[in-house]
C-alpha positions as CSV (number, residue, x, y, z in Angstrom):
1,X,0.3,0.2,0.1
2,X,1.2,3.6,-1.0
3,X,0.0,6.0,0.1
4,X,0.1,10.2,-0.5
5,X,-0.9,13.5,0.4
6,X,-3.6,14.6,-2.6
7,X,-5.6,17.8,-2.7
8,X,-8.4,19.5,-1.3
9,X,-8.1,17.5,1.7
10,X,-7.8,14.3,-0.1
11,X,-5.0,11.4,0.2
12,X,-4.1,9.4,-2.6
13,X,-4.2,5.6,-1.4
14,X,-2.6,2.7,-4.2
15,X,-3.6,-0.8,-2.6
16,X,-1.5,-3.6,-4.2
17,X,-2.4,-6.8,-3.5
18,X,0.4,-9.3,-3.7
19,X,0.6,-12.1,-6.5
20,X,1.2,-14.9,-4.4
21,X,-2.5,-14.2,-2.8
22,X,-3.8,-15.7,-6.7
23,X,-8.2,-15.3,-7.6
24,X,-9.0,-13.7,-10.8
25,X,-10.9,-11.3,-9.0
26,X,-10.2,-8.9,-6.0
27,X,-11.8,-6.2,-4.4
28,X,-11.0,-3.3,-1.6
29,X,-13.8,-3.4,0.8
30,X,-13.9,-0.6,3.5
31,X,-15.2,2.0,6.3
32,X,-15.3,4.3,3.1
33,X,-17.5,2.5,0.7
34,X,-19.3,0.3,3.2
35,X,-17.8,-3.2,3.1
36,X,-19.5,-3.0,-0.2
37,X,-18.2,-5.9,-2.6
38,X,-19.3,-3.9,-6.0
39,X,-17.5,-0.8,-6.0
40,X,-13.5,-0.2,-5.9
41,X,-12.7,-3.5,-8.1
42,X,-8.9,-3.7,-8.5
43,X,-7.5,-3.9,-11.6
44,X,-4.6,-6.8,-12.8
45,X,-0.8,-5.7,-12.1
46,X,1.2,-6.3,-14.9
47,X,3.2,-8.3,-12.7
48,X,0.7,-10.4,-10.9
49,X,-1.5,-9.4,-8.1
50,X,-3.9,-6.9,-8.3
51,X,-4.0,-2.5,-7.8
52,X,-6.7,0.2,-7.2
53,X,-5.6,4.3,-6.8
54,X,-9.0,5.8,-4.8
55,X,-8.5,9.2,-3.5
56,X,-10.0,9.0,0.7
57,X,-10.8,12.3,2.9
58,X,-7.4,12.4,4.9
59,X,-8.0,13.0,8.9
60,X,-9.6,9.4,9.5
61,X,-8.1,5.4,9.8
62,X,-9.8,3.4,8.1
63,X,-10.2,-0.5,8.4
64,X,-10.4,-2.5,5.1
65,X,-10.1,-5.9,3.8
66,X,-9.4,-7.6,0.7
67,X,-12.1,-9.9,-1.1
68,X,-10.6,-12.3,-3.6
69,X,-13.1,-14.1,-6.2
70,X,-16.1,-13.0,-4.0
71,X,-15.5,-15.2,-0.8
72,X,-12.4,-15.3,0.5
73,X,-11.5,-12.5,2.5
74,X,-7.2,-11.4,2.8
75,X,-5.7,-8.6,4.8
76,X,-3.0,-6.1,3.6
77,X,0.1,-7.1,5.2
78,X,1.9,-3.6,4.8
79,X,-1.0,-1.9,6.3
80,X,-0.3,0.4,9.4
81,X,-2.0,-1.4,11.8
82,X,-4.4,-4.1,12.6
83,X,-7.4,-4.5,14.3
84,X,-9.9,-7.3,15.9
85,X,-13.1,-7.4,13.8
86,X,-16.5,-9.2,14.8
87,X,-15.3,-12.1,13.3
88,X,-12.9,-13.5,14.9
89,X,-10.4,-12.0,12.9
90,X,-8.6,-8.9,12.0
91,X,-9.0,-6.0,9.9
92,X,-6.1,-4.2,8.2
93,X,-6.3,-0.6,9.0
94,X,-5.1,2.8,7.0
95,X,-4.0,5.7,8.7
96,X,-4.0,9.2,6.9
97,X,-4.3,10.9,10.0
98,X,-2.9,14.5,8.9
99,X,-0.1,16.6,10.5
100,X,0.4,20.0,10.8
101,X,2.6,20.0,8.1
102,X,0.0,18.5,5.2
103,X,1.8,15.0,4.9
104,X,-0.3,11.9,5.5
105,X,1.6,10.1,8.5
106,X,2.4,6.4,9.0
107,X,0.8,4.8,12.1
108,X,1.6,5.7,15.5
109,X,2.1,3.4,18.5
110,X,-0.2,4.7,20.6
111,X,1.4,5.1,24.2
112,X,-1.0,4.1,26.9
113,X,-2.0,7.3,29.4
114,X,-0.8,6.6,33.1
115,X,-3.8,4.9,35.2
116,X,-5.6,7.6,37.2
117,X,-5.6,7.6,40.4
118,X,-9.2,7.2,42.4
119,X,-10.1,10.6,43.8
120,X,-9.5,10.8,47.5
121,X,-12.5,10.8,49.2
122,X,-13.3,13.9,51.9
123,X,-14.7,13.3,55.0
124,X,-18.2,15.8,55.5
125,X,-18.6,17.1,59.3
126,X,-20.8,14.0,60.1
127,X,-18.2,11.7,59.5
128,X,-15.4,13.2,61.3
129,X,-17.3,13.2,64.0
130,X,-18.4,9.5,63.5
131,X,-14.9,9.2,62.8
132,X,-13.6,7.5,66.1
133,X,-10.8,9.2,68.4
134,X,-7.5,8.2,68.8
135,X,-6.8,8.7,72.7
136,X,-3.6,9.5,74.1
137,X,-1.0,7.3,75.1
138,X,-1.2,7.4,79.1
139,X,0.8,9.0,80.6
140,X,3.9,7.2,83.1
141,X,3.5,7.3,86.6
142,X,6.1,9.0,87.9
143,X,8.4,6.2,89.4
144,X,8.1,6.0,93.0
145,X,10.9,6.7,95.8
146,X,11.9,4.4,98.3
147,X,11.3,5.8,101.8
148,X,14.6,6.7,103.7
């Protein structure tokens, strides 16, 4: 898969399906086309496999897969990321996040935010009154001196 910035907030994406996948027909199905098997048909590539270039709105991350011969799903093994789907497999992901410079950036590994601590519970006046009061330690008795 090859991607580059295009014009008017669009990104040019060339999807390339490896010749090793085989098959007589391939379609790119994804978030941008409602996973339609009737849109975005790929063309046979001269060296084998299939290819298709699309202009997609830059900014979001899109899930996609290749549908080969109308019955077999394949992932793009050069995708930016992979996410589990509801069918027990994974979808390929293309990241078209646009940086301030306008270039389409490769996917970045998200860093986990540090875990938040639970806020301290403030005691109300009533709770403070009900709280047990610590007693002071008993005072030591003065040592008795023996009578003289």
